[in-house]
Residue frames relative to the residue before (quaternion, step in Angstrom):
aa qw qx qy qz dx dy dz
M 1.0000 0.0000 0.0000 0.0000 0.00 0.00 0.00
S 0.8023 0.0712 -0.0501 0.5905 3.59 1.17 -0.46
I 0.4977 -0.5904 0.5266 0.3556 3.52 -1.28 0.36
R 0.2325 -0.7939 0.5482 0.1230 3.57 -0.60 1.10
L 0.3020 -0.7541 0.5566 0.1742 3.56 -0.84 0.97
T 0.1757 -0.8348 0.5152 0.0826 3.56 0.01 1.29
D 0.7853 0.1502 -0.0890 0.5940 3.59 1.03 -0.71
Q 0.0012 -0.8552 0.5164 -0.0441 3.52 0.50 1.25
K 0.2438 -0.8116 0.5187 0.1132 3.56 -0.43 1.21
I 0.7631 0.2795 -0.1468 0.5639 3.59 1.08 -0.75
V 0.0557 -0.8278 0.5569 -0.0375 3.57 -0.55 1.20
P 0.4118 -0.6986 0.5219 0.2646 3.63 -0.75 0.98
H 0.1272 -0.7926 0.5959 0.0225 3.56 -1.00 0.93
L 0.1518 -0.8120 0.5632 0.0204 3.55 -0.76 1.13
W 0.2345 -0.7779 0.5737 0.1038 3.57 -0.91 1.00
Y 0.0014 0.7881 -0.6148 0.0305 3.56 -0.88 1.02
D 0.6125 -0.5236 0.4378 0.3989 3.54 -1.30 0.29
K 0.8118 -0.1259 0.1348 0.5541 3.59 0.48 -1.23
E 0.6352 0.6445 -0.2792 0.3212 3.57 1.27 -0.34
A 0.3132 0.8061 -0.4817 0.1414 3.64 1.23 0.00
K 0.7043 0.4508 -0.2853 0.4683 3.61 0.77 -0.95
E 0.6273 0.5390 -0.3256 0.4583 3.58 1.00 -0.82
V 0.6384 0.5273 -0.3083 0.4684 3.56 1.02 -0.88
A 0.6775 0.4969 -0.2940 0.4558 3.57 0.84 -1.01
E 0.6379 0.5172 -0.3247 0.4692 3.59 1.02 -0.77
F 0.6311 0.5391 -0.3268 0.4521 3.57 1.03 -0.81
Y 0.7001 0.4549 -0.2816 0.4730 3.60 0.82 -0.96
A 0.6264 0.5400 -0.3417 0.4464 3.60 1.03 -0.73
S 0.6738 0.4813 -0.2898 0.4799 3.58 1.13 -0.65
L 0.6799 0.5446 -0.2605 0.4163 3.54 1.22 -0.63
F 0.8001 0.2904 -0.1081 0.5136 3.54 0.89 -1.02
P 0.5422 -0.5991 0.4693 0.3563 3.57 -1.16 0.55
D 0.8390 0.2021 -0.1238 0.4898 3.57 -1.32 0.34
S 0.5136 0.6311 -0.4036 0.4184 3.57 1.00 0.91
N 0.1722 0.7830 -0.5836 0.1294 3.58 -1.04 0.76
I 0.4851 -0.6012 0.5380 0.3375 3.54 -1.35 0.31
T 0.2215 -0.8109 0.5312 0.1055 3.58 -0.80 1.00
N 0.8097 -0.0732 0.0483 0.5802 3.60 1.12 -0.48
V 0.0680 -0.7526 0.6521 0.0608 3.55 -1.23 0.63
T 0.0176 0.7897 -0.6110 0.0517 3.58 -0.79 1.07
T 0.2239 -0.7627 0.5903 0.1404 3.58 -1.01 0.79
L 0.2000 -0.7493 0.6234 0.0998 3.54 -0.87 1.08
Q 0.2198 -0.8097 0.5349 0.0997 3.56 -0.64 1.11
N 0.8510 0.1966 -0.1486 0.4637 3.53 -1.29 0.58
T 0.3092 0.7043 -0.5676 0.2934 3.56 0.86 0.96
P 0.6802 -0.4594 0.3391 0.4597 3.66 -1.20 0.12
S 0.6893 0.4352 -0.2740 0.5103 3.61 1.24 -0.42
G 0.5924 -0.5213 0.3775 0.4845 3.58 1.27 0.13
D 0.7373 -0.3149 0.2720 0.5322 3.59 -1.04 -0.72
S 0.1085 -0.8136 0.5710 0.0136 3.57 -0.68 1.13
E 0.2576 -0.7725 0.5670 0.1244 3.53 -0.86 1.03
I 0.1471 -0.7774 0.6085 0.0607 3.57 -0.80 1.08
V 0.0806 -0.8119 0.5782 -0.0097 3.57 -0.72 1.11
S 0.1548 -0.7570 0.6302 0.0771 3.56 -0.82 1.07
F 0.1129 0.8003 -0.5812 0.0953 3.57 -0.87 0.90
E 0.3134 -0.7259 0.5776 0.2029 3.54 -1.32 0.26
I 0.1180 -0.7460 0.6507 0.0788 3.54 -1.13 0.77
W 0.8331 -0.0861 0.0070 0.5463 3.55 -0.62 1.17
G 0.7334 -0.4487 0.2222 0.4599 3.56 0.99 0.93
Q 0.6606 0.4832 -0.3168 0.4792 3.61 1.23 0.01
K 0.4786 -0.7266 0.4338 0.2341 3.53 -0.90 1.04
F 0.0167 -0.7414 0.6709 -0.0026 3.50 -1.23 0.81
M 0.1183 -0.7521 0.6332 0.1392 3.52 -1.34 0.16
A 0.0681 -0.7804 0.6203 0.0395 3.57 -1.15 0.66
I 0.1457 -0.7784 0.6050 0.0828 3.54 -1.20 0.57
S 0.2487 -0.6989 0.6449 0.1840 3.55 -1.20 0.68
A 0.2012 0.8181 -0.5015 0.1969 3.57 -0.20 1.26
G 0.7505 -0.4133 0.2177 0.4675 3.57 1.05 0.73
P 0.6036 -0.6328 0.3847 0.2955 3.56 -1.28 0.52
Y 0.2957 0.8140 -0.4607 0.1943 3.58 1.01 0.76
F 0.7921 0.1428 -0.0639 0.5900 3.59 1.10 -0.65
K 0.2012 -0.7853 0.5783 0.0917 3.56 -1.05 0.79
I 0.4616 -0.6888 0.4937 0.2622 3.56 -0.82 1.05
N 0.0034 -0.7988 0.6010 -0.0280 3.57 -0.99 0.86
P 0.6855 -0.5446 0.3052 0.3747 3.63 -1.20 0.24
S 0.4035 0.7210 -0.4916 0.2750 3.64 1.16 0.15
V 0.7372 0.1379 -0.1446 0.6454 3.56 1.28 -0.39
S 0.0147 0.7859 -0.6166 0.0444 3.55 -0.74 1.09
F 0.3686 -0.7175 0.5414 0.2372 3.57 -1.28 0.01
M 0.2846 -0.7560 0.5723 0.1416 3.53 -0.70 1.18
I 0.1170 -0.7664 0.6274 0.0726 3.56 -0.99 0.86
N 0.2300 -0.7882 0.5628 0.0951 3.53 -0.64 1.19
F 0.1006 -0.7610 0.6403 0.0260 3.55 -0.68 1.15
D 0.0428 -0.8531 0.5169 -0.0567 3.55 -0.11 1.34
P 0.3585 -0.7646 0.4909 0.2143 3.61 -0.42 1.17
S 0.6109 0.5489 -0.3681 0.4359 3.61 1.14 -0.41
R 0.7063 0.3916 -0.2536 0.5324 3.59 1.28 -0.34
D 0.7948 0.1470 -0.0387 0.5875 3.56 1.14 -0.67
K 0.3470 -0.7738 0.4901 0.2018 3.59 -0.35 1.22
D 0.7032 0.4333 -0.2630 0.4986 3.60 1.21 -0.43
A 0.2401 0.8276 -0.4881 0.1389 3.59 1.25 0.35
R 0.6695 0.5033 -0.3163 0.4454 3.60 0.88 -0.88
E 0.6622 0.4822 -0.3108 0.4820 3.59 0.95 -0.79
R 0.6618 0.5275 -0.3081 0.4345 3.57 0.98 -0.86
I 0.6324 0.5257 -0.3428 0.4541 3.60 0.98 -0.78
D 0.6555 0.5000 -0.3159 0.4697 3.61 0.99 -0.79
E 0.6492 0.5353 -0.3157 0.4386 3.56 0.97 -0.89
I 0.7040 0.4458 -0.2730 0.4808 3.60 0.85 -0.94
W 0.5920 0.5532 -0.3652 0.4585 3.60 1.06 -0.67
N 0.6651 0.5118 -0.3073 0.4487 3.58 0.88 -0.92
K 0.6709 0.4893 -0.3039 0.4671 3.60 0.99 -0.78
L 0.6596 0.4874 -0.3069 0.4829 3.59 1.03 -0.76
S 0.6096 0.5807 -0.3377 0.4209 3.59 1.18 -0.59
D 0.5589 0.6132 -0.3920 0.3975 3.59 1.17 -0.52
G 0.8268 0.0196 -0.0693 0.5578 3.58 -0.22 1.29
G 0.6136 0.5643 -0.3386 0.4364 3.57 1.31 -0.01
T 0.3702 -0.7102 0.5585 0.2159 3.55 -1.37 -0.01
A 0.3443 -0.7340 0.5466 0.2098 3.59 -0.78 1.02
L 0.2373 -0.7654 0.5838 0.1307 3.59 -0.79 1.03
M 0.7325 -0.0120 -0.0357 0.6797 3.56 1.28 -0.57
P 0.4419 -0.7348 0.4352 0.2745 3.62 -0.53 1.12
L 0.5509 -0.5867 0.4777 0.3524 3.55 -1.21 0.57
D 0.2699 0.7601 -0.5158 0.2887 3.55 -0.34 1.28
K 0.5863 -0.5306 0.4600 0.4038 3.54 -1.35 -0.15
Y 0.0435 -0.7877 0.6143 -0.0159 3.57 -0.94 0.97
P 0.6829 -0.4907 0.3264 0.4317 3.63 -1.17 0.32
F 0.7386 0.4203 -0.2253 0.4764 3.59 1.08 -0.69
S 0.8099 0.0997 -0.0554 0.5754 3.61 1.21 -0.16
E 0.5396 -0.6168 0.4764 0.3184 3.54 -1.14 0.71
R 0.7967 0.0103 0.0237 0.6039 3.58 1.13 -0.63
Y 0.1836 0.7700 -0.5803 0.1914 3.53 -0.61 1.22
G 0.1122 0.7771 -0.6175 0.0467 3.55 -1.18 0.62
W 0.2150 -0.7491 0.6158 0.1159 3.55 -1.18 0.68
I 0.0485 0.8321 -0.5431 0.1018 3.56 -0.59 1.16
Q 0.2702 -0.7150 0.6207 0.1747 3.53 -1.18 0.72
D 0.3181 -0.7825 0.5006 0.1897 3.58 -0.55 1.12
K 0.7358 -0.4586 0.2754 0.4153 3.58 -1.29 0.17
Y 0.6766 0.4553 -0.2951 0.4978 3.60 1.26 -0.24
G 0.6400 -0.5741 0.3073 0.4080 3.59 1.29 0.15
L 0.5784 0.5887 -0.3855 0.4126 3.60 1.21 -0.33
T 0.2649 -0.7824 0.5463 0.1386 3.57 -0.99 0.84
W 0.1540 -0.7798 0.6065 0.0192 3.50 -1.13 0.91
Q 0.1660 -0.7399 0.6410 0.1191 3.54 -1.14 0.71
L 0.1309 -0.7985 0.5867 0.0327 3.55 -0.44 1.25
I 0.0560 0.8224 -0.5592 0.0878 3.57 -0.67 1.06
L 0.3375 -0.7078 0.5879 0.1990 3.53 -1.02 0.92
T 0.0012 -0.8248 0.5625 -0.0570 3.56 -0.44 1.22
N 0.0172 -0.7581 0.6503 0.0463 3.51 -1.31 0.32
P 0.0625 -0.8683 0.4900 0.0460 3.56 0.64 1.15
D 0.3748 -0.7145 0.5479 0.2208 3.53 -0.98 0.93
G 0.7330 0.4289 -0.2286 0.4759 3.55 1.09 -0.70
E 0.8506 -0.1272 0.1134 0.4974 3.52 -1.00 -0.92
E 0.5104 -0.6597 0.4698 0.2890 3.53 -1.00 0.90
R 0.1973 -0.7519 0.6183 0.1159 3.56 -1.15 0.71
P 0.5597 -0.5975 0.4396 0.3694 3.59 -1.14 0.52
T 0.6600 -0.5213 0.3649 0.3993 3.55 -1.27 0.33
I 0.8015 0.1773 -0.0790 0.5657 3.60 0.92 -0.88
I 0.0074 -0.7914 0.6098 -0.0427 3.57 -0.85 1.05
P 0.3936 -0.6897 0.5457 0.2676 3.63 -0.78 0.95
S 0.1330 -0.7970 0.5883 0.0325 3.56 -0.95 0.95
I 0.1846 -0.8154 0.5475 0.0358 3.56 -0.64 1.22
L 0.1775 -0.8126 0.5530 0.0496 3.57 -0.66 1.18
F 0.2029 -0.7924 0.5694 0.0819 3.57 -0.56 1.22
V 0.0749 0.8050 -0.5743 0.1287 3.56 -0.42 1.29
G 0.7768 0.3626 -0.2334 0.4590 3.56 -1.34 0.03
N 0.8476 -0.1638 0.1088 0.4928 3.57 -0.92 -0.88
V 0.6863 0.4185 -0.3102 0.5076 3.63 1.23 -0.03
C 0.3857 0.6969 -0.5048 0.3328 3.60 1.25 0.18
G 0.7546 0.3255 -0.2697 0.5019 3.56 -0.90 0.95
K 0.6674 0.5020 -0.2968 0.4631 3.58 1.29 -0.12
T 0.3415 0.7700 -0.4875 0.2297 3.59 1.25 0.15
E 0.6808 0.4941 -0.3090 0.4437 3.58 0.80 -0.96
E 0.6393 0.5192 -0.3117 0.4739 3.57 1.00 -0.85
A 0.6641 0.5116 -0.3023 0.4537 3.58 0.94 -0.92
I 0.6390 0.5177 -0.3326 0.4616 3.59 0.93 -0.84
D 0.6448 0.5147 -0.3195 0.4661 3.59 0.92 -0.89
F 0.6409 0.5246 -0.3178 0.4615 3.57 1.02 -0.83
Y 0.6852 0.4754 -0.2984 0.4641 3.60 0.81 -0.96
L 0.6290 0.5325 -0.3363 0.4557 3.60 1.03 -0.74
S 0.6634 0.4983 -0.3033 0.4687 3.59 1.11 -0.65
V 0.6767 0.5046 -0.2869 0.4529 3.59 1.15 -0.63
F 0.7834 0.3346 -0.1616 0.4982 3.57 0.82 -1.03
K 0.4255 -0.6906 0.5286 0.2501 3.52 -1.12 0.74
N 0.7883 0.2765 -0.2249 0.5015 3.58 -1.33 0.18
S 0.4581 0.6917 -0.3994 0.3901 3.52 1.02 0.96
R 0.1344 0.7847 -0.6002 0.0773 3.56 -1.16 0.60
Q 0.5657 -0.5840 0.4749 0.3368 3.52 -1.33 0.42
G 0.2294 -0.7511 0.5996 0.1541 3.55 -1.15 0.65
F 0.8158 -0.1653 0.1815 0.5237 3.56 -0.82 -1.11
T 0.0564 -0.7895 0.6101 0.0366 3.60 -1.10 0.70
A 0.0064 -0.7649 0.6441 0.0005 3.58 -0.96 0.91
R 0.2099 -0.7990 0.5562 0.0900 3.57 -0.85 1.02
Y 0.5614 -0.5754 0.4612 0.3755 3.55 -1.21 0.49
P 0.3334 -0.7263 0.5583 0.2227 3.59 -0.90 0.86
K 0.6790 -0.4363 0.3760 0.4551 3.55 -1.30 0.00
G 0.7781 0.3668 -0.2496 0.4447 3.57 -1.11 0.64
M 0.5847 0.5687 -0.3772 0.4386 3.60 1.22 0.34
E 0.1663 0.8252 -0.5232 0.1330 3.59 1.19 0.56
P 0.5047 -0.1205 -0.8536 -0.0457 1.56 -2.15 1.29
D 0.4924 0.6542 -0.4576 0.3467 3.62 1.18 -0.04
K 0.4196 -0.7445 0.4800 0.1984 3.50 -0.84 1.09
E 0.5645 -0.6121 0.4420 0.3337 3.56 -0.98 0.92
G 0.7992 0.3015 -0.2289 0.4669 3.57 -0.94 0.93
T 0.5688 0.5525 -0.4097 0.4509 3.60 1.22 -0.23
I 0.6412 -0.5950 0.3509 0.3342 3.55 -1.25 0.43
M 0.2488 -0.7577 0.5916 0.1187 3.54 -0.68 1.19
F 0.7544 -0.1750 0.1100 0.6230 3.55 1.15 -0.73
A 0.1149 0.7637 -0.6327 0.0577 3.55 -1.05 0.78
D 0.0918 -0.7677 0.6227 0.1202 3.53 -1.16 0.49
F 0.0644 -0.7918 0.6059 -0.0427 3.52 -1.21 0.66
M 0.3645 -0.7397 0.5339 0.1869 3.54 -1.20 0.57
L 0.0324 -0.7555 0.6544 0.0037 3.55 -1.01 0.94
E 0.8339 -0.0493 -0.0040 0.5497 3.59 -0.72 1.05
N 0.6802 -0.5234 0.2591 0.4431 3.54 0.96 1.03
Q 0.6063 0.5106 -0.3721 0.4829 3.60 1.21 0.46
W 0.3887 -0.7363 0.5102 0.2156 3.56 -0.95 0.91
F 0.0491 -0.7453 0.6648 0.0110 3.51 -1.20 0.82
A 0.1991 -0.7433 0.6187 0.1585 3.57 -1.28 0.34
A 0.0168 -0.7935 0.6082 0.0083 3.57 -1.21 0.47
M 0.0171 0.7976 -0.6023 0.0273 3.56 -1.20 0.53
D 0.4136 -0.6588 0.5675 0.2700 3.53 -1.32 0.44
S 0.0453 0.7673 -0.6388 -0.0336 3.56 -1.25 0.46
A 0.2308 -0.8021 0.5420 0.0978 3.55 -0.60 1.20
H 0.4432 0.6732 -0.4742 0.3543 3.60 1.24 0.05
E 0.5795 -0.5845 0.4273 0.3740 3.56 -1.21 0.37
H 0.0136 0.7818 -0.6216 0.0469 3.55 -0.75 1.09
R 0.3070 -0.7604 0.5449 0.1750 3.54 -0.94 0.84
F 0.6532 0.4383 -0.3433 0.5132 3.55 0.90 0.90
S 0.0400 -0.7578 0.6493 0.0503 3.53 -1.36 0.26
F 0.7151 -0.4171 0.3107 0.4671 3.58 -1.26 0.09
N 0.1086 0.7680 -0.6300 0.0369 3.55 -1.13 0.68
E 0.7221 -0.4791 0.2980 0.4003 3.56 -1.33 0.09
A 0.4839 0.6877 -0.4407 0.3142 3.61 1.19 -0.23
T 0.7596 0.1431 -0.1188 0.6233 3.58 1.16 -0.56
S 0.0771 0.7880 -0.6023 0.1011 3.54 -0.64 1.16
F 0.3483 -0.7099 0.5636 0.2388 3.55 -1.32 0.09
M 0.2757 -0.7571 0.5760 0.1380 3.54 -0.75 1.14
V 0.1432 -0.7654 0.6234 0.0706 3.56 -0.92 0.98
Y 0.2500 -0.7962 0.5374 0.1215 3.56 -0.47 1.23
C 0.1096 -0.8094 0.5769 0.0014 3.56 -0.81 1.09
D 0.3769 -0.7484 0.5098 0.1947 3.56 -1.08 0.77
T 0.7953 0.1932 -0.0896 0.5675 3.61 1.16 -0.49
Q 0.6249 -0.5205 0.4161 0.4068 3.55 -1.30 0.25
D 0.5957 0.5695 -0.3605 0.4369 3.59 1.06 -0.70
E 0.6589 0.5030 -0.3029 0.4702 3.56 1.01 -0.84
I 0.6165 0.5313 -0.3346 0.4751 3.59 1.01 -0.81
D 0.6631 0.5107 -0.2987 0.4584 3.57 0.89 -0.99
Y 0.6440 0.5464 -0.3208 0.4288 3.60 0.95 -0.90
Y 0.7202 0.4361 -0.2660 0.4694 3.60 0.72 -1.04
W 0.6128 0.5535 -0.3494 0.4429 3.58 1.06 -0.73
E 0.6850 0.4909 -0.2798 0.4599 3.54 0.89 -0.99
K 0.6953 0.4900 -0.2750 0.4480 3.59 0.94 -0.88
L 0.7939 0.3850 -0.1705 0.4387 3.58 0.87 -0.98
S 0.6750 0.5378 -0.3285 0.3838 3.60 0.87 -0.85
A 0.0207 0.8222 -0.5648 0.0673 3.57 -0.73 1.12
V 0.7173 0.3515 -0.2214 0.5594 3.60 1.30 -0.09
P 0.3067 -0.8110 0.4594 0.1930 3.62 0.11 1.25
E 0.6785 0.5072 -0.3070 0.4338 3.60 0.95 -0.83
A 0.6376 0.5203 -0.3338 0.4597 3.62 1.23 -0.23
E 0.5304 0.6480 -0.4043 0.3679 3.59 1.26 -0.20
Q 0.3331 0.7259 -0.5435 0.2584 3.57 -0.57 1.14
C 0.8678 -0.0135 0.0023 0.4967 3.58 -0.97 0.94
G 0.7536 -0.3886 0.2127 0.4856 3.58 0.93 0.88
W 0.5889 0.5759 -0.3613 0.4371 3.59 1.31 -0.14
L 0.0632 0.7705 -0.6342 0.0142 3.55 -1.21 0.57
K 0.2787 -0.7100 0.6060 0.2260 3.54 -1.35 0.16
D 0.3658 -0.7216 0.5397 0.2330 3.56 -1.02 0.80
K 0.7335 -0.4595 0.2761 0.4179 3.58 -1.27 0.08
Y 0.6599 0.4643 -0.3149 0.4999 3.60 1.28 -0.09
G 0.5927 -0.6019 0.3475 0.4070 3.58 1.31 0.01
L 0.5049 0.6491 -0.4238 0.3797 3.59 1.29 -0.05
S 0.3501 -0.7596 0.5180 0.1792 3.58 -0.95 0.93
W 0.0720 -0.7657 0.6391 0.0082 3.52 -1.12 0.89
Q 0.1728 -0.7316 0.6396 0.1606 3.53 -1.30 0.37
I 0.1790 -0.7791 0.5954 0.0797 3.57 -0.73 1.09
V 0.0749 0.8492 -0.5042 0.1380 3.55 -0.12 1.31
P 0.4539 -0.6540 0.5198 0.3100 3.59 -1.07 0.67
R 0.5373 -0.6394 0.4443 0.3243 3.56 -0.92 0.90
E 0.5991 0.5942 -0.3499 0.4070 3.58 1.10 -0.74
M 0.5989 0.6015 -0.3684 0.3792 3.57 1.07 -0.69
D 0.5806 0.5699 -0.3678 0.4504 3.57 1.13 -0.61
E 0.6529 0.5047 -0.3036 0.4762 3.56 0.99 -0.90
M 0.6461 0.5358 -0.3250 0.4358 3.57 0.91 -0.92
L 0.7480 0.4238 -0.2253 0.4584 3.56 0.85 -1.03
S 0.7074 0.4480 -0.2791 0.4701 3.60 1.09 -0.55
K 0.7937 0.3116 -0.1474 0.5011 3.62 1.08 -0.65
G 0.5325 0.6530 -0.4029 0.3573 3.58 1.25 -0.18
T 0.5624 -0.5472 0.4845 0.3865 3.53 -1.33 0.26
P 0.6719 -0.4725 0.3490 0.4512 3.63 -1.18 0.26
E 0.6460 0.5189 -0.3235 0.4569 3.60 1.04 -0.75
Q 0.6554 0.5038 -0.3102 0.4694 3.60 0.98 -0.83
I 0.6405 0.5181 -0.3215 0.4669 3.58 0.97 -0.86
A 0.6510 0.5133 -0.3123 0.4640 3.60 0.97 -0.87
S 0.6588 0.5151 -0.3059 0.4551 3.59 0.98 -0.84
V 0.6600 0.4916 -0.2997 0.4826 3.59 0.96 -0.88
T 0.6400 0.5307 -0.3235 0.4518 3.59 0.97 -0.87
K 0.6500 0.5160 -0.3110 0.4631 3.57 0.92 -0.92
A 0.6572 0.5151 -0.3058 0.4574 3.59 1.00 -0.83
F 0.7478 0.4240 -0.2626 0.4383 3.60 0.69 -1.01
L 0.5677 0.5993 -0.3960 0.4022 3.61 1.14 -0.43
N 0.6837 0.4649 -0.2775 0.4893 3.59 1.23 -0.43
M 0.6277 0.5579 -0.3263 0.4338 3.58 1.28 -0.07
K 0.3082 -0.6470 0.6459 0.2631 3.51 -1.38 0.30
K 0.7522 0.1410 -0.0626 0.6406 3.57 0.43 -1.23
F 0.4794 -0.6926 0.4552 0.2887 3.59 -0.89 0.88
D 0.2317 -0.7272 0.6360 0.1145 3.52 -1.16 0.89
L 0.3493 -0.7925 0.4619 0.1910 3.55 -0.21 1.30
E 0.6612 0.5096 -0.3194 0.4485 3.60 0.91 -0.86
E 0.6496 0.5099 -0.3160 0.4670 3.59 1.01 -0.81
L 0.6303 0.5145 -0.3311 0.4779 3.61 1.05 -0.70
R 0.6363 0.5192 -0.3296 0.4658 3.59 1.00 -0.78
R 0.6525 0.5068 -0.3213 0.4627 3.57 0.95 -0.85
A 0.6451 0.5189 -0.3259 0.4565 3.59 0.98 -0.85
Y 0.6460 0.5324 -0.3162 0.4464 3.59 1.03 -0.79
K 0.7285 0.4466 -0.2369 0.4622 3.60 1.04 -0.81
R 0.4774 0.6898 -0.4421 0.3175 3.61 1.23 -0.19
């Protein structure tokens, strides 16, 4: 029913005040093939005790953190869910069922209805602030995964979607352009030729992106970021050098690119350290990484072995 990402290199990361575990439990109850895989508490961080929750939605990995009320999730990054009748005979019923559950305490940004591009589509912000685009699809061509992160370029980066996609394709390996649809004439304020919808693959994972010249009271922030798992220090150095464009945003593996989108460049080993270490090892690793901007893998290993 879905393309399963067995070796997912890029993992969406969600920042909450205190609700990370509650959120993960909600999504695990909502979607098929979903579950919480790990919960770790980091003690004595600048946000106090922070809970990190790893979970899967429809077989795809996510991570969330409870780390204080510093960033608020907004619709600049949403998640498209493809309900494909060619893969699931109950797709139409399932899209309605999940829409109804997301509607509980949520807000419809575009009502679930028939549109020129889909027999059934809706865009909704759930009660935790995360936005979802539910779409009934029946692709004739290449199969797409069930869940695709969708990046909305607004405000001062509106019109830069095509440039950004080209940039990301140049940075990440196993990458290629997918489908592209441009705004036609007469769609003001959207400018003719800018990106109405495009999808693209980075590290064998699909993403979508689009421009919107309408007035939006939000922009990219740290509440939604993308973790890039690295196996070596050379790999960490490579992504850091290619992506980081805002020096003051560099902290604990976090960076912002030239479009304002947040990434975390993290060693894959760190997941093992934080999920399988003793409380003393976790505390030692946490103390070490809190002093870092770009992660130093050898220093993290030494902290783990102390």
